[in-house]
C-alpha positions in Angstrom: 30.5 -16.8 46.9 30.2 -16.0 43.3 29.4 -12.0 43.0 28.4 -12.8 39.3 31.4 -10.7 37.5 33.6 -12.3 35.5 36.9 -11.1 36.3 38.6 -12.4 33.2 36.2 -10.7 31.1 36.1 -7.6 32.8 40.0 -7.3 32.6 39.7 -7.8 28.5 37.1 -5.1 28.6 38.6 -2.6 30.2 41.6 -3.2 27.7 39.5 -3.4 24.6 40.6 0.1 22.9 37.3 0.1 21.1 35.1 0.0 24.6 37.1 3.8 25.3 37.0 4.9 21.8 32.9 4.1 21.8 33.1 6.5 25.1 34.9 9.3 23.4 32.1 9.4 20.9 29.2 8.5 23.4 30.7 11.6 25.3 31.2 14.1 21.8 27.2 13.0 20.6 25.7 13.7 23.8 27.3 17.2 23.5 25.8 17.2 19.9 22.5 15.7 21.3 22.2 19.2 23.9 23.2 21.2 21.3 20.6 19.7 19.1 17.7 20.0 21.9 18.3 24.0 21.7 18.4 24.2 17.8 14.8 22.2 17.9 13.0 24.3 20.3 14.3 27.2 18.2 12.5 25.8 15.3 9.4 24.9 17.4 9.2 28.4 18.7 9.5 29.7 15.1 6.9 27.6 13.6 4.7 28.4 16.1 4.9 32.1 15.4 4.9 31.4 12.1 1.0 29.4 12.6 0.3 32.1 14.8 0.9 35.3 12.7 0.1 33.7 9.3 -2.3 30.8 10.0 -0.2 28.6 7.9 3.2 26.1 9.2 6.1 26.9 7.6 7.4 24.0 5.0 11.1 24.5 5.5 10.5 25.2 9.3 8.5 21.6 8.9 11.1 19.8 6.8 13.7 20.7 9.5 12.1 19.8 12.4 11.7 16.7 10.8 15.2 16.3 10.1 16.3 17.3 13.4 14.2 15.3 15.4 15.4 12.3 13.5 19.0 13.3 14.2 18.3 13.5 17.9 16.4 9.8 17.8 19.4 8.5 16.0 21.7 10.1 18.2 19.6 8.6 21.6 19.6 5.0 20.0 23.8 5.2 19.3 24.1 6.6 23.1 21.5 3.7 24.6 23.7 1.1 22.5 20.4 0.2 20.2 22.5 1.3 17.4 26.4 0.8 16.2 26.5 2.9 13.6 27.7 6.3 14.4 25.2 9.1 13.3 26.2 12.2 11.4 28.7 13.5 10.4 29.6 9.6 10.4 26.9 8.5 8.4 24.1 10.6 5.9 21.9 13.5 7.5 18.2 12.3 7.9 16.8 14.0 4.7 13.2 14.2 3.8 12.8 11.2 1.2 14.6 8.7 3.5 11.8 10.2 7.1 9.1 9.7 4.6 9.8 6.3 3.5 10.6 5.2 7.0 7.5 6.9 8.2 5.2 5.1 5.4 6.9 1.7 6.7 6.4 2.5 10.4 3.0 4.4 10.2 1.0 2.9 7.8 -2.5 3.7 9.4 -1.7 7.4 10.0 -4.2 9.8 8.6 -3.2 12.4 5.7 -2.2 15.9 7.7 -5.8 17.7 8.3 -7.0 20.4 5.9 -6.0 23.6 6.3 -8.1 25.7 8.6 -10.8 28.8 6.9 -9.8 32.1 7.2 -10.6 34.0 10.5 -13.1 36.0 9.3 -14.9 33.5 7.6 -14.8 31.6 11.3 -15.8 34.8 13.2 -18.7 35.2 10.6 -20.2 31.7 11.1 -20.2 31.9 14.8 -22.1 35.2 14.7 -25.1 33.8 12.3 -24.8 30.5 14.6 -25.9 32.9 17.6 -28.7 34.5 15.7 -32.0 33.3 16.8 -33.9 31.9 14.2 -36.8 34.0 12.8 -39.9 32.1 12.5 -42.4 33.3 9.8 
């Protein structure tokens, strides 16, 4: 009865140093992934607080969040064998120009960002005016 495992191929794979080096890098990138998740969570909270306090997004936090998200994606692709090239620090850090180029290729139908909201006082004023009954002359 054939178990479906090539014993000779298995022996060769076990002796292949590249497989074990890949394992070491996978463990390293799994740790880096965990750290990157925490950093991304901090960027998310910071961005939320910026919007909460000022009503506007922080451009630097947007850029950093985008770069970290792209880096995490690269790490996950490496860990799942979808990418053979090792991510940063063995390759370039994902920069905004490269990310914008990739986004333009992968998401051509995505609409532009929505315009910024009006000031809160203007929205409240409009809401109050809408609630007033119309005067009949």
